[in-house]
C-alpha positions in Angstrom: -20.9 18.1 -33.6 -22.4 16.9 -30.3 -22.8 13.2 -29.7 -26.3 11.8 -29.5 -25.3 9.1 -27.1 -27.3 8.9 -23.8 -24.6 9.4 -21.1 -26.6 7.2 -18.6 -26.6 4.3 -21.2 -22.8 4.8 -21.7 -22.3 4.7 -17.9 -24.2 1.4 -17.6 -22.4 -0.1 -20.4 -19.1 0.9 -19.1 -19.7 -0.6 -15.7 -21.1 -3.9 -17.1 -18.0 -4.4 -19.3 -15.3 -3.8 -16.7 -14.1 -6.3 -14.0 -15.1 -4.1 -11.0 -16.4 -5.3 -7.8 -20.0 -4.5 -6.7 -18.9 -1.8 -4.2 -16.6 -0.2 -6.7 -19.2 -0.4 -9.4 -21.7 1.4 -7.0 -19.1 4.2 -6.1 -18.3 4.8 -9.8 -22.0 4.9 -10.7 -22.8 7.4 -8.1 -19.8 9.7 -9.0 -20.5 9.7 -12.7 -24.3 10.2 -12.1 -23.6 13.3 -10.1 -21.3 14.6 -12.9 -23.9 13.8 -15.5 -26.5 15.8 -13.5 -24.0 18.6 -12.9 -23.2 19.1 -16.6 -26.6 18.3 -18.0 -26.8 18.6 -21.8 -23.2 19.8 -21.9 -21.8 16.5 -20.7 -20.2 15.7 -24.1 -19.0 19.4 -24.5 -17.4 19.7 -21.0 -14.0 21.4 -20.7 -10.8 20.7 -18.8 -11.4 23.7 -16.5 -14.9 22.3 -15.6 -13.3 18.9 -14.7 -10.6 20.6 -12.6 -13.3 22.6 -10.7 -15.3 19.4 -10.2 -12.5 17.2 -8.9 -10.9 19.9 -6.7 -14.2 20.8 -4.9 -13.4 20.6 -1.1 -16.8 19.0 -0.2 -16.2 15.7 -2.1 -15.8 12.5 0.1 -13.2 10.9 -2.2 -9.7 11.9 -3.2 -9.0 14.1 -6.2 -7.0 11.3 -7.9 -10.0 8.9 -7.5 -12.4 11.4 -9.1 -10.0 12.1 -12.0 -9.7 8.4 -12.6 -13.4 7.8 -12.6 -14.3 10.6 -15.1 -11.3 9.7 -17.4 -12.6 6.1 -17.5 -16.1 7.1 -18.3 -15.1 9.3 -21.1 -12.5 6.9 -22.6 -15.4 4.3 -22.8 -17.6 6.8 -24.4 -14.9 7.4 -27.0 -14.9 3.8 -27.8 -18.6 4.1 -28.6 -18.4 7.4 -30.5 -15.1 8.6 -31.8 -16.5 12.2 -32.1 -16.5 12.5 -28.4 -13.6 14.4 -26.8 -12.3 13.5 -23.4 -12.2 16.6 -21.3 -10.0 15.2 -18.6 -6.6 16.7 -19.2 -3.9 14.1 -19.7 -1.6 15.7 -17.1 -4.4 16.0 -14.5 -3.4 13.2 -12.1 -2.0 13.7 -8.7 0.9 11.4 -7.8 0.2 8.2 -5.9 2.3 9.7 -3.0 -0.1 12.6 -2.8 -2.0 10.8 -0.1 -4.8 12.3 1.9 -4.5 12.7 5.7 -4.8 9.5 7.6 -3.5 7.3 4.7 0.3 7.4 5.2 3.0 5.6 3.2 5.3 3.3 5.1 8.9 4.2 5.9 11.6 2.1 4.3 12.1 0.2 7.6 8.3 -0.5 7.8 8.2 -1.7 4.2 10.9 -4.1 4.9 9.0 -5.3 8.0 5.8 -5.6 6.1 7.4 -8.1 3.7 8.2 -10.2 6.7 4.6 -9.8 7.9 3.3 -11.0 4.6 5.7 -14.0 4.7 4.5 -15.0 8.2 0.9 -14.3 7.9 -1.3 -17.3 8.7 -4.7 -15.9 8.6 -7.4 -16.5 5.9 -5.9 -17.7 2.7 -2.3 -16.5 3.5 -1.0 -17.3 0.1 -3.4 -14.9 -1.4 -2.6 -12.2 1.1 1.2 -12.6 0.4 0.7 -12.5 -3.4 -1.6 -9.4 -3.1 0.7 -7.5 -0.8 3.8 -8.3 -2.8 2.1 -7.0 -6.0 1.0 -3.8 -4.3 4.2 -3.0 -2.5 6.8 -4.6 -4.9 5.0 -3.4 -8.1 3.3 -0.3 -6.9 -0.2 -1.4 -8.0 -3.3 0.3 -6.7 -5.9 -2.2 -5.2 -8.2 -1.9 -8.2 -5.3 -2.7 -10.5 -4.4 -5.8 -8.5 -7.9 -7.2 -8.3 -8.7 -6.5 -11.9 -6.0 -8.9 -13.0 -7.2 -12.2 -14.5 -5.1 -15.4 -14.3 -4.4 -15.1 -18.0 -2.9 -11.6 -17.4 0.1 -13.3 -15.8 2.5 -14.2 -18.6 5.5 -16.5 -17.9 8.4 -16.4 -20.1 11.8 -18.1 -19.8 13.6 -15.4 -17.9 10.8 -13.2 -16.7 7.2 -12.9 -15.6 5.0 -10.0 -16.8 1.5 -8.8 -15.8 -1.0 -7.1 -18.1 -2.0 -4.3 -15.8 -5.2 -2.2 -16.2 -4.2 1.5 -16.2 -6.3 4.0 -14.3 -9.0 5.3 -16.6 -8.6 2.5 -19.1 -6.1 0.7 -21.3 -3.5 -2.0 -20.3 0.3 -2.1 -20.0 2.7 -5.0 -19.6 4.8 -4.7 -16.5 7.7 -7.0 -15.5 7.3 -8.4 -12.0 10.4 -8.4 -9.7 11.4 -12.0 -9.1 10.1 -12.2 -5.4 6.7 -10.8 -6.6 6.5 -13.3 -9.5 7.4 -16.1 -7.0 4.6 -15.0 -4.6 2.1 -15.1 -7.3 3.2 -18.5 -8.5 3.1 -19.9 -5.0 -0.4 -18.6 -4.6 -1.9 -20.2 -7.7 -2.3 -23.8 -6.3 -4.3 -22.3 -3.5 -6.5 -20.0 -5.6 -10.2 -20.9 -5.1 -12.5 -21.1 -8.1 -16.2 -21.6 -8.6 -18.1 -21.7 -11.9 -19.2 -19.5 -13.6 -17.1 -16.9 -11.8 -13.7 -18.6 -12.2 -11.9 -21.7 -13.1 -8.3 -23.0 -12.8 -7.5 -21.6 -16.2 -9.6 -18.5 -16.4 -11.2 -15.7 -14.4 -9.9 -13.3 -11.7 -6.5 -13.9 -10.3 -7.5 -12.9 -6.9 -10.7 -14.7 -5.8 -12.8 -14.7 -2.6 -13.6 -17.9 -0.8 -16.5 -18.4 -3.2 -14.4 -18.1 -6.3 -15.6 -14.6 -7.2 -13.4 -11.5 -8.0 -12.1 -9.9 -4.8 -13.5 -6.4 -4.3 -10.8 -3.8 -4.0 -12.5 -2.1 -1.0 -12.9 -2.9 1.8 -11.6 -6.5 1.3 -8.1 -5.5 0.2 -7.6 -2.8 2.8 -8.9 -5.1 5.7 -6.6 -7.9 4.5 -3.5 -5.6 4.5 -4.4 -4.2 7.9 -4.9 -7.6 9.3 -1.5 -8.7 8.1 0.1 -5.6 9.8 -1.8 -6.2 13.1 -0.8 -9.9 13.2 2.9 -9.6 12.7 4.8 -10.5 15.8 8.4 -11.5 15.4 8.7 -12.2 19.1 6.2 -12.9 21.9 4.4 -9.7 22.8 6.1 -7.7 20.0 3.9 -6.1 17.3 6.1 -3.6 15.4 3.4 -2.8 12.8 0.4 -2.6 15.1 0.2 1.2 14.6 -0.7 0.6 10.9 -3.7 -1.6 11.7 -6.1 1.4 11.6 -4.5 3.6 8.9 -2.9 1.3 6.3 -4.4 1.5 2.8 -3.4 0.0 -0.6 -2.5 3.4 -1.8 -0.3 4.0 1.1 1.4 0.7 0.6 1.8 1.3 -3.2 3.5 4.7 -2.4 5.9 3.2 0.1 9.6 2.4 -0.7 10.0 -0.7 -2.7 12.0 -3.2 -0.5 13.1 -5.1 -3.6 14.9 -2.2 -5.1 17.2 -1.7 -2.2 
């Protein structure tokens, strides 16, 4: 039985109910719209092979992992509205985070350790936010969209640990324990978090906010912040050991780097 849901309406509803920034929402809308136009009336009867062919096409501007995530999220939302819909995106179809495209390298172990020092010494715009964000991405392996999707209520403090309710790629959530240094960085940021109604308040709304209290956009805001931190790090006058990362560092690259808190 083929669903009678209008895929365009499903797309609009999906993007309206998720905590994505404006740029991310626009990118997702364009990608899924192209997919809907490509599949036509067979959008609810697409197969895993069709999805593989689509995401592996060499003329796509985004990474294969990104396209997989977008389509999986779209179909998971459709399933919430109509349980007869089958998600054609195979569960095993997900390149590893370390399968990075050219120009988006992961850091070496030595660079990861240096980057923690860079975060600790950064004194640019909202340094506490930069430190908490960088610690979460590097020390917990979160993608940029996962970090900025966190709400302040997603950070749960218990007697002996702190956990975060992390949005998984494509939908769903998972509780992940934060390493002690990461939890401390987040806790240290909270008194400096900027809020503004109706977007955020001290007790609710996005964890990472802009200067106007809105949810931080995962791109390019996060990327630019991470690169600025690398460019500014100078442990001695005239010494900039991470300057070579200022033009190439991405959140995915940082997430794929050796975790300095695991030894």
